Every structure is written in structure tokens, then in C-alpha cells.
mmCIF file of the N, C-alpha and C atoms, coordinates in Angstrom:
data_MODEL
# 
_entry.id   MODEL 
# 
loop_
_atom_site.group_PDB 
_atom_site.id 
_atom_site.type_symbol 
_atom_site.label_atom_id 
_atom_site.label_alt_id 
_atom_site.label_comp_id 
_atom_site.label_asym_id 
_atom_site.label_entity_id 
_atom_site.label_seq_id 
_atom_site.pdbx_PDB_ins_code 
_atom_site.Cartn_x 
_atom_site.Cartn_y 
_atom_site.Cartn_z 
_atom_site.occupancy 
_atom_site.B_iso_or_equiv 
_atom_site.pdbx_formal_charge 
_atom_site.auth_seq_id 
_atom_site.auth_comp_id 
_atom_site.auth_asym_id 
_atom_site.auth_atom_id 
_atom_site.pdbx_PDB_model_num 
ATOM 1   N N  . MET A 1 1  ? -2.876  -25.766 1.710   1.00 0.00 ? 1  MET A N  1 
ATOM 2   C CA . MET A 1 1  ? -3.426  -25.019 0.565   1.00 0.00 ? 1  MET A CA 1 
ATOM 3   C C  . MET A 1 1  ? -3.660  -24.561 0.040   1.00 0.00 ? 1  MET A C  1 
ATOM 4   N N  . GLY A 1 2  ? -4.511  -24.644 -0.896  1.00 0.00 ? 2  GLY A N  1 
ATOM 5   C CA . GLY A 1 2  ? -4.076  -23.733 -2.434  1.00 0.00 ? 2  GLY A CA 1 
ATOM 6   C C  . GLY A 1 2  ? -5.470  -21.837 -2.590  1.00 0.00 ? 2  GLY A C  1 
ATOM 7   N N  . ILE A 1 3  ? -4.414  -21.269 -3.022  1.00 0.00 ? 3  ILE A N  1 
ATOM 8   C CA . ILE A 1 3  ? -5.552  -20.158 -3.384  1.00 0.00 ? 3  ILE A CA 1 
ATOM 9   C C  . ILE A 1 3  ? -5.101  -20.156 -4.617  1.00 0.00 ? 3  ILE A C  1 
ATOM 10  N N  . ASP A 1 4  ? -6.845  -20.258 -5.694  1.00 0.00 ? 4  ASP A N  1 
ATOM 11  C CA . ASP A 1 4  ? -6.291  -19.343 -7.248  1.00 0.00 ? 4  ASP A CA 1 
ATOM 12  C C  . ASP A 1 4  ? -8.081  -19.145 -7.568  1.00 0.00 ? 4  ASP A C  1 
ATOM 13  N N  . SER A 1 5  ? -8.087  -19.947 -9.285  1.00 0.00 ? 5  SER A N  1 
ATOM 14  C CA . SER A 1 5  ? -8.681  -20.185 -9.420  1.00 0.00 ? 5  SER A CA 1 
ATOM 15  C C  . SER A 1 5  ? -9.319  -21.493 -9.772  1.00 0.00 ? 5  SER A C  1 
ATOM 16  N N  . THR A 1 6  ? -10.286 -21.560 -10.370 1.00 0.00 ? 6  THR A N  1 
ATOM 17  C CA . THR A 1 6  ? -11.096 -22.526 -10.677 1.00 0.00 ? 6  THR A CA 1 
ATOM 18  C C  . THR A 1 6  ? -10.121 -23.570 -11.238 1.00 0.00 ? 6  THR A C  1 
ATOM 19  N N  . ALA A 1 7  ? -8.802  -23.087 -12.045 1.00 0.00 ? 7  ALA A N  1 
ATOM 20  C CA . ALA A 1 7  ? -8.715  -23.447 -13.463 1.00 0.00 ? 7  ALA A CA 1 
ATOM 21  C C  . ALA A 1 7  ? -7.587  -24.808 -12.242 1.00 0.00 ? 7  ALA A C  1 
ATOM 22  N N  . LYS A 1 8  ? -6.485  -24.050 -10.991 1.00 0.00 ? 8  LYS A N  1 
ATOM 23  C CA . LYS A 1 8  ? -6.118  -24.500 -10.881 1.00 0.00 ? 8  LYS A CA 1 
ATOM 24  C C  . LYS A 1 8  ? -5.914  -25.193 -9.758  1.00 0.00 ? 8  LYS A C  1 
ATOM 25  N N  . GLU A 1 9  ? -7.343  -25.900 -9.635  1.00 0.00 ? 9  GLU A N  1 
ATOM 26  C CA . GLU A 1 9  ? -7.006  -26.505 -8.457  1.00 0.00 ? 9  GLU A CA 1 
ATOM 27  C C  . GLU A 1 9  ? -6.722  -27.730 -8.274  1.00 0.00 ? 9  GLU A C  1 
ATOM 28  N N  . ALA A 1 10 ? -7.368  -28.613 -9.274  1.00 0.00 ? 10 ALA A N  1 
ATOM 29  C CA . ALA A 1 10 ? -6.620  -30.034 -9.624  1.00 0.00 ? 10 ALA A CA 1 
ATOM 30  C C  . ALA A 1 10 ? -4.407  -29.753 -9.420  1.00 0.00 ? 10 ALA A C  1 
ATOM 31  N N  . VAL A 1 11 ? -4.051  -28.442 -9.463  1.00 0.00 ? 11 VAL A N  1 
ATOM 32  C CA . VAL A 1 11 ? -2.448  -28.396 -9.674  1.00 0.00 ? 11 VAL A CA 1 
ATOM 33  C C  . VAL A 1 11 ? -2.430  -28.106 -8.429  1.00 0.00 ? 11 VAL A C  1 
ATOM 34  N N  . ALA A 1 12 ? -2.634  -27.074 -7.617  1.00 0.00 ? 12 ALA A N  1 
ATOM 35  C CA . ALA A 1 12 ? -2.848  -27.156 -5.931  1.00 0.00 ? 12 ALA A CA 1 
ATOM 36  C C  . ALA A 1 12 ? -2.902  -28.571 -4.785  1.00 0.00 ? 12 ALA A C  1 
ATOM 37  N N  . ARG A 1 13 ? -3.850  -29.170 -5.507  1.00 0.00 ? 13 ARG A N  1 
ATOM 38  C CA . ARG A 1 13 ? -4.608  -30.404 -4.824  1.00 0.00 ? 13 ARG A CA 1 
ATOM 39  C C  . ARG A 1 13 ? -3.753  -31.415 -5.046  1.00 0.00 ? 13 ARG A C  1 
ATOM 40  N N  . ALA A 1 14 ? -2.621  -32.018 -6.384  1.00 0.00 ? 14 ALA A N  1 
ATOM 41  C CA . ALA A 1 14 ? -1.679  -32.662 -6.953  1.00 0.00 ? 14 ALA A CA 1 
ATOM 42  C C  . ALA A 1 14 ? -0.309  -32.675 -5.893  1.00 0.00 ? 14 ALA A C  1 
ATOM 43  N N  . SER A 1 15 ? -0.858  -31.040 -5.407  1.00 0.00 ? 15 SER A N  1 
ATOM 44  C CA . SER A 1 15 ? 0.641   -30.906 -4.635  1.00 0.00 ? 15 SER A CA 1 
ATOM 45  C C  . SER A 1 15 ? 1.308   -30.198 -3.120  1.00 0.00 ? 15 SER A C  1 
ATOM 46  N N  . GLY A 1 16 ? -0.288  -31.334 -2.691  1.00 0.00 ? 16 GLY A N  1 
ATOM 47  C CA . GLY A 1 16 ? -0.378  -31.772 -1.548  1.00 0.00 ? 16 GLY A CA 1 
ATOM 48  C C  . GLY A 1 16 ? -1.580  -31.446 -0.938  1.00 0.00 ? 16 GLY A C  1 
ATOM 49  N N  . ALA A 1 17 ? -2.309  -29.746 -1.485  1.00 0.00 ? 17 ALA A N  1 
ATOM 50  C CA . ALA A 1 17 ? -3.474  -28.726 -1.290  1.00 0.00 ? 17 ALA A CA 1 
ATOM 51  C C  . ALA A 1 17 ? -4.204  -29.990 -0.457  1.00 0.00 ? 17 ALA A C  1 
ATOM 52  N N  . GLU A 1 18 ? -5.077  -30.058 0.602   1.00 0.00 ? 18 GLU A N  1 
ATOM 53  C CA . GLU A 1 18 ? -5.543  -30.304 1.336   1.00 0.00 ? 18 GLU A CA 1 
ATOM 54  C C  . GLU A 1 18 ? -7.102  -29.567 1.417   1.00 0.00 ? 18 GLU A C  1 
ATOM 55  N N  . GLU A 1 19 ? -7.313  -27.813 1.378   1.00 0.00 ? 19 GLU A N  1 
ATOM 56  C CA . GLU A 1 19 ? -7.675  -27.301 0.917   1.00 0.00 ? 19 GLU A CA 1 
ATOM 57  C C  . GLU A 1 19 ? -7.776  -25.982 -0.164  1.00 0.00 ? 19 GLU A C  1 
ATOM 58  N N  . PHE A 1 20 ? -9.086  -25.629 -0.948  1.00 0.00 ? 20 PHE A N  1 
ATOM 59  C CA . PHE A 1 20 ? -9.178  -24.658 -2.092  1.00 0.00 ? 20 PHE A CA 1 
ATOM 60  C C  . PHE A 1 20 ? -9.818  -23.394 -1.895  1.00 0.00 ? 20 PHE A C  1 
ATOM 61  N N  . VAL A 1 21 ? -8.876  -22.778 -2.332  1.00 0.00 ? 21 VAL A N  1 
ATOM 62  C CA . VAL A 1 21 ? -9.982  -21.198 -2.072  1.00 0.00 ? 21 VAL A CA 1 
ATOM 63  C C  . VAL A 1 21 ? -9.762  -20.336 -3.628  1.00 0.00 ? 21 VAL A C  1 
ATOM 64  N N  . ASP A 1 22 ? -10.830 -20.500 -3.407  1.00 0.00 ? 22 ASP A N  1 
ATOM 65  C CA . ASP A 1 22 ? -11.013 -19.735 -5.655  1.00 0.00 ? 22 ASP A CA 1 
ATOM 66  C C  . ASP A 1 22 ? -11.139 -17.985 -5.787  1.00 0.00 ? 22 ASP A C  1 
ATOM 67  N N  . PHE A 1 23 ? -10.275 -18.034 -5.459  1.00 0.00 ? 23 PHE A N  1 
ATOM 68  C CA . PHE A 1 23 ? -10.235 -16.051 -5.158  1.00 0.00 ? 23 PHE A CA 1 
ATOM 69  C C  . PHE A 1 23 ? -11.378 -15.707 -6.020  1.00 0.00 ? 23 PHE A C  1 
ATOM 70  N N  . ALA A 1 24 ? -12.263 -16.247 -7.468  1.00 0.00 ? 24 ALA A N  1 
ATOM 71  C CA . ALA A 1 24 ? -12.636 -15.434 -8.295  1.00 0.00 ? 24 ALA A CA 1 
ATOM 72  C C  . ALA A 1 24 ? -14.470 -15.400 -8.107  1.00 0.00 ? 24 ALA A C  1 
ATOM 73  N N  . LYS A 1 25 ? -14.630 -16.383 -6.899  1.00 0.00 ? 25 LYS A N  1 
ATOM 74  C CA . LYS A 1 25 ? -15.673 -17.403 -6.062  1.00 0.00 ? 25 LYS A CA 1 
ATOM 75  C C  . LYS A 1 25 ? -16.184 -16.802 -4.435  1.00 0.00 ? 25 LYS A C  1 
ATOM 76  N N  . THR A 1 26 ? -15.216 -16.413 -3.980  1.00 0.00 ? 26 THR A N  1 
ATOM 77  C CA . THR A 1 26 ? -14.570 -15.871 -3.442  1.00 0.00 ? 26 THR A CA 1 
ATOM 78  C C  . THR A 1 26 ? -14.616 -14.724 -2.364  1.00 0.00 ? 26 THR A C  1 
ATOM 79  N N  . LYS A 1 27 ? -15.749 -14.528 -1.560  1.00 0.00 ? 27 LYS A N  1 
ATOM 80  C CA . LYS A 1 27 ? -16.413 -12.742 -1.244  1.00 0.00 ? 27 LYS A CA 1 
ATOM 81  C C  . LYS A 1 27 ? -15.124 -12.378 -1.056  1.00 0.00 ? 27 LYS A C  1 
ATOM 82  N N  . ASP A 1 28 ? -14.541 -12.717 -0.076  1.00 0.00 ? 28 ASP A N  1 
ATOM 83  C CA . ASP A 1 28 ? -13.797 -12.903 1.162   1.00 0.00 ? 28 ASP A CA 1 
ATOM 84  C C  . ASP A 1 28 ? -12.735 -13.918 0.995   1.00 0.00 ? 28 ASP A C  1 
ATOM 85  N N  . VAL A 1 29 ? -10.995 -13.859 0.411   1.00 0.00 ? 29 VAL A N  1 
ATOM 86  C CA . VAL A 1 29 ? -10.431 -14.907 0.484   1.00 0.00 ? 29 VAL A CA 1 
ATOM 87  C C  . VAL A 1 29 ? -9.986  -14.051 1.815   1.00 0.00 ? 29 VAL A C  1 
ATOM 88  N N  . VAL A 1 30 ? -9.391  -12.948 2.674   1.00 0.00 ? 30 VAL A N  1 
ATOM 89  C CA . VAL A 1 30 ? -8.629  -13.465 3.760   1.00 0.00 ? 30 VAL A CA 1 
ATOM 90  C C  . VAL A 1 30 ? -9.367  -13.894 5.390   1.00 0.00 ? 30 VAL A C  1 
ATOM 91  N N  . ALA A 1 31 ? -10.914 -13.855 4.915   1.00 0.00 ? 31 ALA A N  1 
ATOM 92  C CA . ALA A 1 31 ? -11.912 -14.564 5.684   1.00 0.00 ? 31 ALA A CA 1 
ATOM 93  C C  . ALA A 1 31 ? -12.091 -15.541 6.077   1.00 0.00 ? 31 ALA A C  1 
ATOM 94  N N  . GLU A 1 32 ? -11.639 -16.525 5.019   1.00 0.00 ? 32 GLU A N  1 
ATOM 95  C CA . GLU A 1 32 ? -11.870 -17.341 4.414   1.00 0.00 ? 32 GLU A CA 1 
ATOM 96  C C  . GLU A 1 32 ? -10.816 -18.571 4.456   1.00 0.00 ? 32 GLU A C  1 
ATOM 97  N N  . VAL A 1 33 ? -9.726  -17.805 4.469   1.00 0.00 ? 33 VAL A N  1 
ATOM 98  C CA . VAL A 1 33 ? -8.571  -19.272 4.642   1.00 0.00 ? 33 VAL A CA 1 
ATOM 99  C C  . VAL A 1 33 ? -8.393  -18.885 7.114   1.00 0.00 ? 33 VAL A C  1 
ATOM 100 N N  . LEU A 1 34 ? -8.013  -17.319 6.895   1.00 0.00 ? 34 LEU A N  1 
ATOM 101 C CA . LEU A 1 34 ? -8.604  -17.120 8.918   1.00 0.00 ? 34 LEU A CA 1 
ATOM 102 C C  . LEU A 1 34 ? -9.969  -18.258 9.601   1.00 0.00 ? 34 LEU A C  1 
ATOM 103 N N  . GLU A 1 35 ? -11.056 -18.278 8.907   1.00 0.00 ? 35 GLU A N  1 
ATOM 104 C CA . GLU A 1 35 ? -11.972 -20.145 9.345   1.00 0.00 ? 35 GLU A CA 1 
ATOM 105 C C  . GLU A 1 35 ? -11.115 -21.895 8.846   1.00 0.00 ? 35 GLU A C  1 
ATOM 106 N N  . VAL A 1 36 ? -10.824 -21.293 7.768   1.00 0.00 ? 36 VAL A N  1 
ATOM 107 C CA . VAL A 1 36 ? -10.096 -22.620 7.054   1.00 0.00 ? 36 VAL A CA 1 
ATOM 108 C C  . VAL A 1 36 ? -9.165  -23.387 7.803   1.00 0.00 ? 36 VAL A C  1 
ATOM 109 N N  . THR A 1 37 ? -7.905  -21.976 8.649   1.00 0.00 ? 37 THR A N  1 
ATOM 110 C CA . THR A 1 37 ? -6.842  -22.628 8.935   1.00 0.00 ? 37 THR A CA 1 
ATOM 111 C C  . THR A 1 37 ? -7.202  -22.558 10.566  1.00 0.00 ? 37 THR A C  1 
ATOM 112 N N  . GLY A 1 38 ? -7.813  -22.075 10.701  1.00 0.00 ? 38 GLY A N  1 
ATOM 113 C CA . GLY A 1 38 ? -8.345  -22.169 12.444  1.00 0.00 ? 38 GLY A CA 1 
ATOM 114 C C  . GLY A 1 38 ? -7.941  -21.120 12.877  1.00 0.00 ? 38 GLY A C  1 
ATOM 115 N N  . GLY A 1 39 ? -7.366  -19.977 12.426  1.00 0.00 ? 39 GLY A N  1 
ATOM 116 C CA . GLY A 1 39 ? -6.841  -18.415 12.816  1.00 0.00 ? 39 GLY A CA 1 
ATOM 117 C C  . GLY A 1 39 ? -5.743  -18.048 12.375  1.00 0.00 ? 39 GLY A C  1 
ATOM 118 N N  . GLY A 1 40 ? -5.376  -18.671 11.236  1.00 0.00 ? 40 GLY A N  1 
ATOM 119 C CA . GLY A 1 40 ? -3.953  -18.078 9.755   1.00 0.00 ? 40 GLY A CA 1 
ATOM 120 C C  . GLY A 1 40 ? -3.226  -19.437 9.719   1.00 0.00 ? 40 GLY A C  1 
ATOM 121 N N  . ALA A 1 41 ? -2.668  -18.986 8.275   1.00 0.00 ? 41 ALA A N  1 
ATOM 122 C CA . ALA A 1 41 ? -1.820  -19.814 7.638   1.00 0.00 ? 41 ALA A CA 1 
ATOM 123 C C  . ALA A 1 41 ? -0.412  -20.070 9.083   1.00 0.00 ? 41 ALA A C  1 
ATOM 124 N N  . HIS A 1 42 ? 0.406   -21.024 9.088   1.00 0.00 ? 42 HIS A N  1 
ATOM 125 C CA . HIS A 1 42 ? 1.558   -20.969 8.839   1.00 0.00 ? 42 HIS A CA 1 
ATOM 126 C C  . HIS A 1 42 ? 3.086   -21.103 8.259   1.00 0.00 ? 42 HIS A C  1 
ATOM 127 N N  . TYR A 1 43 ? 2.605   -19.963 7.343   1.00 0.00 ? 43 TYR A N  1 
ATOM 128 C CA . TYR A 1 43 ? 3.429   -19.838 5.940   1.00 0.00 ? 43 TYR A CA 1 
ATOM 129 C C  . TYR A 1 43 ? 2.875   -20.036 4.822   1.00 0.00 ? 43 TYR A C  1 
ATOM 130 N N  . GLY A 1 44 ? 2.982   -18.952 4.530   1.00 0.00 ? 44 GLY A N  1 
ATOM 131 C CA . GLY A 1 44 ? 2.397   -18.447 3.197   1.00 0.00 ? 44 GLY A CA 1 
ATOM 132 C C  . GLY A 1 44 ? 3.411   -18.577 1.498   1.00 0.00 ? 44 GLY A C  1 
ATOM 133 N N  . LEU A 1 45 ? 3.292   -19.039 0.580   1.00 0.00 ? 45 LEU A N  1 
ATOM 134 C CA . LEU A 1 45 ? 4.694   -18.831 -0.292  1.00 0.00 ? 45 LEU A CA 1 
ATOM 135 C C  . LEU A 1 45 ? 3.581   -18.377 -1.204  1.00 0.00 ? 45 LEU A C  1 
ATOM 136 N N  . ILE A 1 46 ? 3.714   -16.636 -1.401  1.00 0.00 ? 46 ILE A N  1 
ATOM 137 C CA . ILE A 1 46 ? 2.854   -16.468 -2.625  1.00 0.00 ? 46 ILE A CA 1 
ATOM 138 C C  . ILE A 1 46 ? 3.935   -15.719 -4.216  1.00 0.00 ? 46 ILE A C  1 
ATOM 139 N N  . CYS A 1 47 ? 3.385   -16.174 -5.054  1.00 0.00 ? 47 CYS A N  1 
ATOM 140 C CA . CYS A 1 47 ? 4.100   -16.784 -6.234  1.00 0.00 ? 47 CYS A CA 1 
ATOM 141 C C  . CYS A 1 47 ? 2.934   -16.155 -7.460  1.00 0.00 ? 47 CYS A C  1 
ATOM 142 N N  . LEU A 1 48 ? 2.798   -14.376 -7.267  1.00 0.00 ? 48 LEU A N  1 
ATOM 143 C CA . LEU A 1 48 ? 1.909   -13.656 -8.684  1.00 0.00 ? 48 LEU A CA 1 
ATOM 144 C C  . LEU A 1 48 ? 2.479   -12.057 -8.105  1.00 0.00 ? 48 LEU A C  1 
ATOM 145 N N  . ALA A 1 49 ? 2.217   -11.480 -9.765  1.00 0.00 ? 49 ALA A N  1 
ATOM 146 C CA . ALA A 1 49 ? 2.558   -10.589 -9.874  1.00 0.00 ? 49 ALA A CA 1 
ATOM 147 C C  . ALA A 1 49 ? 1.861   -9.580  -9.008  1.00 0.00 ? 49 ALA A C  1 
ATOM 148 N N  . HIS A 1 50 ? 0.046   -9.731  -9.185  1.00 0.00 ? 50 HIS A N  1 
ATOM 149 C CA . HIS A 1 50 ? -0.910  -8.982  -8.533  1.00 0.00 ? 50 HIS A CA 1 
ATOM 150 C C  . HIS A 1 50 ? -0.712  -8.745  -7.124  1.00 0.00 ? 50 HIS A C  1 
ATOM 151 N N  . GLY A 1 51 ? -0.441  -7.492  -6.764  1.00 0.00 ? 51 GLY A N  1 
ATOM 152 C CA . GLY A 1 51 ? -0.099  -7.107  -5.019  1.00 0.00 ? 51 GLY A CA 1 
ATOM 153 C C  . GLY A 1 51 ? -1.278  -7.680  -4.397  1.00 0.00 ? 51 GLY A C  1 
ATOM 154 N N  . SER A 1 52 ? -2.611  -7.482  -4.536  1.00 0.00 ? 52 SER A N  1 
ATOM 155 C CA . SER A 1 52 ? -2.955  -8.486  -3.215  1.00 0.00 ? 52 SER A CA 1 
ATOM 156 C C  . SER A 1 52 ? -2.556  -9.654  -3.288  1.00 0.00 ? 52 SER A C  1 
ATOM 157 N N  . GLY A 1 53 ? -2.443  -10.629 -3.918  1.00 0.00 ? 53 GLY A N  1 
ATOM 158 C CA . GLY A 1 53 ? -1.421  -11.288 -2.968  1.00 0.00 ? 53 GLY A CA 1 
ATOM 159 C C  . GLY A 1 53 ? -0.923  -11.739 -1.271  1.00 0.00 ? 53 GLY A C  1 
ATOM 160 N N  . TYR A 1 54 ? 0.472   -10.914 -2.088  1.00 0.00 ? 54 TYR A N  1 
ATOM 161 C CA . TYR A 1 54 ? 0.843   -9.882  -1.125  1.00 0.00 ? 54 TYR A CA 1 
ATOM 162 C C  . TYR A 1 54 ? 0.638   -9.691  0.502   1.00 0.00 ? 54 TYR A C  1 
ATOM 163 N N  . THR A 1 55 ? -0.733  -8.257  0.104   1.00 0.00 ? 55 THR A N  1 
ATOM 164 C CA . THR A 1 55 ? -1.391  -7.892  1.312   1.00 0.00 ? 55 THR A CA 1 
ATOM 165 C C  . THR A 1 55 ? -2.313  -8.653  1.572   1.00 0.00 ? 55 THR A C  1 
ATOM 166 N N  . ASP A 1 56 ? -2.931  -9.806  1.229   1.00 0.00 ? 56 ASP A N  1 
ATOM 167 C CA . ASP A 1 56 ? -3.287  -10.761 1.892   1.00 0.00 ? 56 ASP A CA 1 
ATOM 168 C C  . ASP A 1 56 ? -2.887  -11.510 2.831   1.00 0.00 ? 56 ASP A C  1 
ATOM 169 N N  . ALA A 1 57 ? -2.072  -11.982 2.179   1.00 0.00 ? 57 ALA A N  1 
ATOM 170 C CA . ALA A 1 57 ? -0.825  -12.733 3.377   1.00 0.00 ? 57 ALA A CA 1 
ATOM 171 C C  . ALA A 1 57 ? -0.764  -12.120 3.952   1.00 0.00 ? 57 ALA A C  1 
ATOM 172 N N  . LEU A 1 58 ? -0.388  -10.631 4.748   1.00 0.00 ? 58 LEU A N  1 
ATOM 173 C CA . LEU A 1 58 ? -0.041  -11.001 6.063   1.00 0.00 ? 58 LEU A CA 1 
ATOM 174 C C  . LEU A 1 58 ? -1.269  -10.455 6.808   1.00 0.00 ? 58 LEU A C  1 
ATOM 175 N N  . LYS A 1 59 ? -2.677  -10.488 6.325   1.00 0.00 ? 59 LYS A N  1 
ATOM 176 C CA . LYS A 1 59 ? -3.789  -10.336 6.567   1.00 0.00 ? 59 LYS A CA 1 
ATOM 177 C C  . LYS A 1 59 ? -4.101  -11.677 7.045   1.00 0.00 ? 59 LYS A C  1 
ATOM 178 N N  . TYR A 1 60 ? -3.757  -12.919 6.619   1.00 0.00 ? 60 TYR A N  1 
ATOM 179 C CA . TYR A 1 60 ? -4.104  -14.232 6.712   1.00 0.00 ? 60 TYR A CA 1 
ATOM 180 C C  . TYR A 1 60 ? -3.315  -15.311 7.638   1.00 0.00 ? 60 TYR A C  1 
ATOM 181 N N  . ALA A 1 61 ? -1.555  -14.658 7.400   1.00 0.00 ? 61 ALA A N  1 
ATOM 182 C CA . ALA A 1 61 ? -0.406  -15.236 8.277   1.00 0.00 ? 61 ALA A CA 1 
ATOM 183 C C  . ALA A 1 61 ? -1.099  -15.427 9.829   1.00 0.00 ? 61 ALA A C  1 
ATOM 184 N N  . ARG A 1 62 ? -0.087  -16.215 10.394  1.00 0.00 ? 62 ARG A N  1 
ATOM 185 C CA . ARG A 1 62 ? -0.855  -16.554 11.936  1.00 0.00 ? 62 ARG A CA 1 
ATOM 186 C C  . ARG A 1 62 ? 0.138   -16.433 12.334  1.00 0.00 ? 62 ARG A C  1 
ATOM 187 N N  . VAL A 1 63 ? 0.064   -15.194 12.922  1.00 0.00 ? 63 VAL A N  1 
ATOM 188 C CA . VAL A 1 63 ? 1.417   -14.596 14.408  1.00 0.00 ? 63 VAL A CA 1 
ATOM 189 C C  . VAL A 1 63 ? 2.433   -15.194 13.812  1.00 0.00 ? 63 VAL A C  1 
ATOM 190 N N  . PHE A 1 64 ? 3.449   -15.479 13.941  1.00 0.00 ? 64 PHE A N  1 
ATOM 191 C CA . PHE A 1 64 ? 4.130   -15.559 13.705  1.00 0.00 ? 64 PHE A CA 1 
ATOM 192 C C  . PHE A 1 64 ? 5.142   -16.418 13.093  1.00 0.00 ? 64 PHE A C  1 
ATOM 193 N N  . GLY A 1 65 ? 3.886   -16.707 11.664  1.00 0.00 ? 65 GLY A N  1 
ATOM 194 C CA . GLY A 1 65 ? 4.014   -17.062 10.308  1.00 0.00 ? 65 GLY A CA 1 
ATOM 195 C C  . GLY A 1 65 ? 4.601   -16.713 9.474   1.00 0.00 ? 65 GLY A C  1 
ATOM 196 N N  . LYS A 1 66 ? 5.263   -16.890 8.432   1.00 0.00 ? 66 LYS A N  1 
ATOM 197 C CA . LYS A 1 66 ? 6.513   -17.424 7.503   1.00 0.00 ? 66 LYS A CA 1 
ATOM 198 C C  . LYS A 1 66 ? 5.543   -16.379 6.243   1.00 0.00 ? 66 LYS A C  1 
ATOM 199 N N  . ILE A 1 67 ? 5.911   -16.147 5.458   1.00 0.00 ? 67 ILE A N  1 
ATOM 200 C CA . ILE A 1 67 ? 5.337   -15.576 3.914   1.00 0.00 ? 67 ILE A CA 1 
ATOM 201 C C  . ILE A 1 67 ? 6.937   -15.258 2.713   1.00 0.00 ? 67 ILE A C  1 
ATOM 202 N N  . ALA A 1 68 ? 6.779   -16.344 1.865   1.00 0.00 ? 68 ALA A N  1 
ATOM 203 C CA . ALA A 1 68 ? 8.076   -16.667 1.340   1.00 0.00 ? 68 ALA A CA 1 
ATOM 204 C C  . ALA A 1 68 ? 6.936   -15.822 -0.205  1.00 0.00 ? 68 ALA A C  1 
ATOM 205 N N  . CYS A 1 69 ? 7.606   -15.031 -1.021  1.00 0.00 ? 69 CYS A N  1 
ATOM 206 C CA . CYS A 1 69 ? 7.535   -14.306 -1.708  1.00 0.00 ? 69 CYS A CA 1 
ATOM 207 C C  . CYS A 1 69 ? 8.326   -13.819 -2.697  1.00 0.00 ? 69 CYS A C  1 
ATOM 208 N N  . ILE A 1 70 ? 8.188   -14.681 -3.859  1.00 0.00 ? 70 ILE A N  1 
ATOM 209 C CA . ILE A 1 70 ? 8.207   -15.699 -5.159  1.00 0.00 ? 70 ILE A CA 1 
ATOM 210 C C  . ILE A 1 70 ? 7.925   -14.665 -6.072  1.00 0.00 ? 70 ILE A C  1 
ATOM 211 N N  . GLY A 1 71 ? 9.138   -14.827 -6.956  1.00 0.00 ? 71 GLY A N  1 
ATOM 212 C CA . GLY A 1 71 ? 8.726   -13.295 -8.238  1.00 0.00 ? 71 GLY A CA 1 
ATOM 213 C C  . GLY A 1 71 ? 7.861   -12.196 -7.873  1.00 0.00 ? 71 GLY A C  1 
ATOM 214 N N  . LEU A 1 72 ? 8.484   -11.509 -6.942  1.00 0.00 ? 72 LEU A N  1 
ATOM 215 C CA . LEU A 1 72 ? 7.965   -10.044 -6.472  1.00 0.00 ? 72 LEU A CA 1 
ATOM 216 C C  . LEU A 1 72 ? 8.546   -9.134  -7.358  1.00 0.00 ? 72 LEU A C  1 
ATOM 217 N N  . THR A 1 73 ? 7.383   -8.119  -7.070  1.00 0.00 ? 73 THR A N  1 
ATOM 218 C CA . THR A 1 73 ? 7.170   -6.853  -9.096  1.00 0.00 ? 73 THR A CA 1 
ATOM 219 C C  . THR A 1 73 ? 6.726   -5.607  -8.526  1.00 0.00 ? 73 THR A C  1 
ATOM 220 N N  . GLU A 1 74 ? 6.774   -4.412  -9.265  1.00 0.00 ? 74 GLU A N  1 
ATOM 221 C CA . GLU A 1 74 ? 6.918   -3.012  -8.720  1.00 0.00 ? 74 GLU A CA 1 
ATOM 222 C C  . GLU A 1 74 ? 4.495   -3.559  -8.725  1.00 0.00 ? 74 GLU A C  1 
ATOM 223 N N  . PHE A 1 75 ? 3.941   -2.986  -7.723  1.00 0.00 ? 75 PHE A N  1 
ATOM 224 C CA . PHE A 1 75 ? 3.007   -2.731  -8.368  1.00 0.00 ? 75 PHE A CA 1 
ATOM 225 C C  . PHE A 1 75 ? 3.382   -1.722  -6.825  1.00 0.00 ? 75 PHE A C  1 
ATOM 226 N N  . SER A 1 76 ? 1.285   -1.407  -6.667  1.00 0.00 ? 76 SER A N  1 
ATOM 227 C CA . SER A 1 76 ? 1.048   -0.515  -6.193  1.00 0.00 ? 76 SER A CA 1 
ATOM 228 C C  . SER A 1 76 ? 0.097   -0.669  -4.887  1.00 0.00 ? 76 SER A C  1 
# 
């Protein structure tokens, strides 16, 4: 599964994503991920500098899911 803007959907799918969520078009990204994954992501690879990607990952990760933070930056 990939989460990004529509411009990155082709890249996500070419990298193996079977599902894609456009954060700009989806009212509730966390709810969408929970629905599509059937209860949460087993693993999240977060590669952005905006804090929402990290806080959302904590909400949509499955129990005992793993989250890897790439390029972590200061945010509030």
C-alpha cells in the first residue's frame, strides 16, 4: 500500500503497492488504511518531513506492527 499524492501513485504501484491512498483526496487517511488493510498495516515506511505522516502511522499500524522512520526531521 502506498500513501501519497496522485502524482506518486504510478511510482508506488511500480514499487509493488497493490493499494494506494491519495492523502489530498481522502478525508480520513487513517480510516482508509485501516479499512483497506483489514485492521492496520503490518509495516510502515515513513519517508517525509511532515509530522502528520508519523502520527498517522502510529494510528494505522496493526498491533505489533513495525514503523520505520526515514529522514526524520524536527516537527511539532
